[in-house]
Each structure stands twice: as structure tokens, then as C-alpha cells.
N, C-alpha and C positions, 0 to 999 in steps of 0.2 A: 503494499500499499505505499500511498504518498503523504505526507503530512504537512501543512502549512504552519508554520509559527511565527510570531512576532511580537512587540510588545511597542508600548508607546509610554514613556515616562518623561515627567516633566517636573524638574528643580528648579529653585529661584535661591540664589546666593545672594548676601548682601555685599559681597566681594569676592574676588578671585579666588578659588577655592580648589586645592589638589585632592582628586577622587580616585579611588580605585573601584573598577566593573567587573562584575562576574555575571556574563550575560549570554556569551557565545556558548554553544552546544560542547559540550567536553572532548577533549581530544581523542576519545575512542569514537564518537560520531562523526568525525569530521568526513571520513571515507564515505559517507553516506549523503553527503550533502548535494543536492541536485543545483541549488543557486547558490552565491556567495551568502555566507552569514558576517554581514558588515554591522557595524557600530556607525549608527549615522547619527550626527548631531546638527542641531540648528539652533543657534549660528553654527557654521563649520569651525571647526577645532582640532588640532592634533589628537589623534588616538595612538597612543604606543601599545602593541598588544605584547603580551609575555603570559608563559607557561609559571604556573607555580609549581611546588615539589609534590602536590597530590595530581598532577598533569590536568589542572582546570586552567582553560583558556581564561585569560584576565585582560583588562586594558586599565591604563592610566591616562588618566587627562587633568586638565585644568579647567576647571569649570568657571566660568565670566560670571562676573557681576550682573546680577538680573537673571532672567528666566534663561533655562537651556534645556532643551527637547531632544530625548534621545528615543531612537526608532530603529526597529528592525522588521524583516519580512522576508522570511526565506522559507525554501519547502527542502524536506529530503526522505529518502527511501525508508520503510520501515519494514520489518519481516512481518507486520500484522499480528504475532503470535502472542500469547499471554505470558506473564511472567513464569519462568520454568518452577514446577514444583518435583521436590525430590525427598519426599518421606523417610528414603533409605541412609540421605546425608548423615553422618556421624559426627559427633565434637571431636575436634582436634584437641590432643591433652596440650596443654601450654607449653612443657618440654620440646614439643615437637613443631610449634607454631614457627613459621617464615620469620625471619626478625622484622620485617615491613608490617606484619600483622600486629606487633605488640604494642604498638603505640595507641590502637584502639582498644585495649585493654583497660586503659587508664582513666579515671576522671578527667573532666575536661570544664569548662565555663560554665555550660548548661547540663552537664552529666555528671552529678554528684554520686560518686559511687561510695563514698566513704558515708554519706547520710543514708543510701538506699540499701546496702549489702546485705544488713540482717533481714530487713522486708522481704528483699528478693529469694535469700536461702528459704526463708520461712513458706513463702509462696509457692515456689518453683524445684522444691527438692524433696517434697514429701513421698514420690514414687520414682524409685531408682531404675525403673525403665523407661522413663520420660528423659530422654537427653537428647542432644543433636538437633537434628530438625522438630523434632516432637517438642522439646523445651523452647526452639525459639517459637514456634505456633502458639505454644501454651502462653509465653509473653505477650504476643500480639492479640490473642483472644480476651487475654484479660484487659489490655488496655483497650482493647475495643468495646470491652463490656462496661468498664467502668468509668470512662472519661467522655464526659459530654461534648461534644462538637458543635461549634458556632461560632460563626466570623467575628460575632460581637463581644466573645470572649479573648480575643488577639490581646498579647501584651508582648513588647519584645523583649523586655528582661524577665519573663516567667522561665523557669529553669525545672528540671525533671523534678527534683524535690517539690516543689510549689505545683506543681501539675499532680503529683500523687496526693498533695495535701487537698487543692481546690477540688480536683475532680472535673476540670474542665479545661480548655483550651482549642487550638486549632492545629492542622497537620504537624508543623514543627515541634509541638508540644507531644502530640500522639508520638513521634519519632524520636524526641529526646528520653519520654521515660522509657521506651521500650529499649534504645541504646543503652541507657544506662543499666537497666535491668539485666542484659545479657552480658555485658561486661562485669557485673557483679558476680555472674554465672561463670566466668570464665572463658566467654564465649565474644572473642572481637566482633565490634559492631562500629561500621563507619555511616555517617550521616550524607543524605543525598537529596539534592534539589534539581528540579526540574519541570519540563511540561508535563501533563498526563490532563489528556482531554476527556470528554466524555464518551467515545466512540466505544460501541459496544454496550453502553449501558442506556436502559430505557428512560424516557423523562418523568419528572421533571429534573433538569440539571441545574446545577449548584453555578453559583459566580465562577467567574475563572480567575485563577491564579497560579502563580508558581507552586508547584506542589512538594511535598516532603515525603522520603521515605528513609528506609535505610538499609544496607546490605550487613548480613552476618556472614562469618569466615566457617566453613564447616566442611570436613572431608577435603579440604584442599585446593578450595575454589571460593568465591564472595557469590551469596544469592540475596535476591531481593524478596525485603519482607514491606508490608505496609499496612503498620497498624489503624491507619486513619480509615482505609477502606477494607480491609482484612478479606481480599480476593485476589484472584491473578487479575490483572489487567493489560488490554493492550494500549500501544500508542504511546509508551513510558520514553520520554526523551531525557537523558542525563545531561545537566548542565553543569553540575558540580559535586564534589564530594569531599568531605573532611572530617575533622573529629566530631563537630557539631555546628551550628549554625554559623558561629563565630567564623569560620574558615571560609563559610561559602557566601556571606552576605552579597546580595545584588549591587549593594553599592556602600562605599566606606568613605566617609568624607573629612579630611582633616581641617573642618571649620564650620561654622554654622551653616546650616541649609534647610529647606524644607520642601518635602516632596509634594508637589500639588497637583498631579494627575498621574495615574498608575493604570494601564490597561493591558490585560495579557489575552491573546488569543492562540488555539492550537486547534485544528480541524483537519480531517482527512480531505484530500483532493479528490474529486470526481475527475475523470479523464475528460468530461469535457471543460472542466476549468484549468487544466493540466497546461495545455499548449498555450494559452494567451498569456497565463501568468510566467511561465517559463520565459516566454518573448521578451514581456516586460521588465522582468528581472533582468535578462541579461542586456 
């Protein structure tokens, strides 16, 4: 299938402000691009692209004083297959984990393993037969069943510990709590953000936003888990990975700024729409 993705962001800065943007698709999806994945600014300003140590594509800019509009409109190929499910995936012993996975066992800004460790072991160590995939799925089931989702619950400072206490949040909060529980149970887990449309989901559809999910390391590879939706989905397009939302913020500004407009879109492209779009993009 072919998917059209894009965004429209508008910032207001009282004076020129350095910013780091995380808006391009992840390096692992570059080969799937059909049209260029460009960060377009109005007014035009220099955009310096780079890759961070997680493989995320990022961009450095100096936002001018006043209004800055940042947009993108591109399309890419996607397999159309749902997230992989492998109930036989086993938990890897800590001493056998690859070095690069070890950082995803530790607590981080939004995932306080020290505060949640006792709770996690009490909740998810009752049955010795539940390990590996089954344990991660049990964690996702718990978060899905016990946390109330609502866009009105959004708060950028909410941590996993606060999610567990308040029992409400948005998709990033679901992911942070599940990640923290996994790490407490010695399962490496990393935060992911990207596009996730409503393809294959009956209406009514929710507001469009960047989505958050996580990946757990089991049996020698990383698997996608999504405690917010708690079901395999299609059309998931990765933008960035990290320890938690700190590493993958769509914008990090080094000065005062206000986000005044925010719009995300991701839709399947029908064949009748594809050719005209490709010509206009190129």
C-alpha cells in the first residue's frame, strides 16, 4: 500500500531561537519513500539535517522572531501488514543481552523504574509460566485496562509513576508506563513515535496526532507493542526511537516559543490519487 503523511506546525518566537526538530521518517524507512521527505519552512530558513545516536533523522534550525510555519507532504510504500505477533518469543537473560540493549533497562526521565519496581514484580511475577512475550502482553493488557485515555488528559510533564497514580493519560503516557514496567521486569524497552492512521479501523476515528508505542527486546530482536490500542495495527510509520519522550520530542527549542498550530495527517493513497500527487511532489 502507499501512504501519504505530513504535518503543518506553526511556532511563534519573540526573537531568533535555535531549535532541534524530529519530524522526518526514521532512517529505517528512508528506502520506502516515494517522494522526498523535506522539512519546508515559511519563511525559508537554512535546515541542517543530521542523524542522532538512535538513528533518528533530525534537523537544526534557527527560528526567526515572529511566526514560523513548518510543513511536509510526502508519501511512501508500506507492506500493509499488521504488527508482528510472536507469542513464542522468549525473554532474554540480562547477561545474554547485546550491549546496545542494556541502556533500555535503566530508568529515564519519564520512566522511573526505582519507584515502580516493587509494583511491577507484584503485578507481573505471580505466574512463573508467564514470561517473554506473554509477560510483555500482560503489561500491555494491564495498562490498557487500567489507564483512561483522553486528549484532555495530556500533560507534557507526566511521568510513568504519575500515570500509575492518576490512572489517565494519552498514548505517550500509556507507552511510558508499559516501558517502565518492562524494564522493571528486566526486559529492554524503548519508546517510539511516528504516524499511525486509522487504516483498517472502523469509524468513528479519533483526532490525528503523532502516535506513541514501544518496542521490547525478546528472543534476539525488537517487537512492537502498543498499550494504547492493544491490538496489531497496519500503516505504522516510525519517526524516532529513544529511551523515552525526552529523546524524540518533535521540537526542542532553546528559548521562548509558542506552538500556535498543529496538524498531522496520514492516509492510504488510492491508485487514482497516486499519479497526480507524485507529479506534483516531484
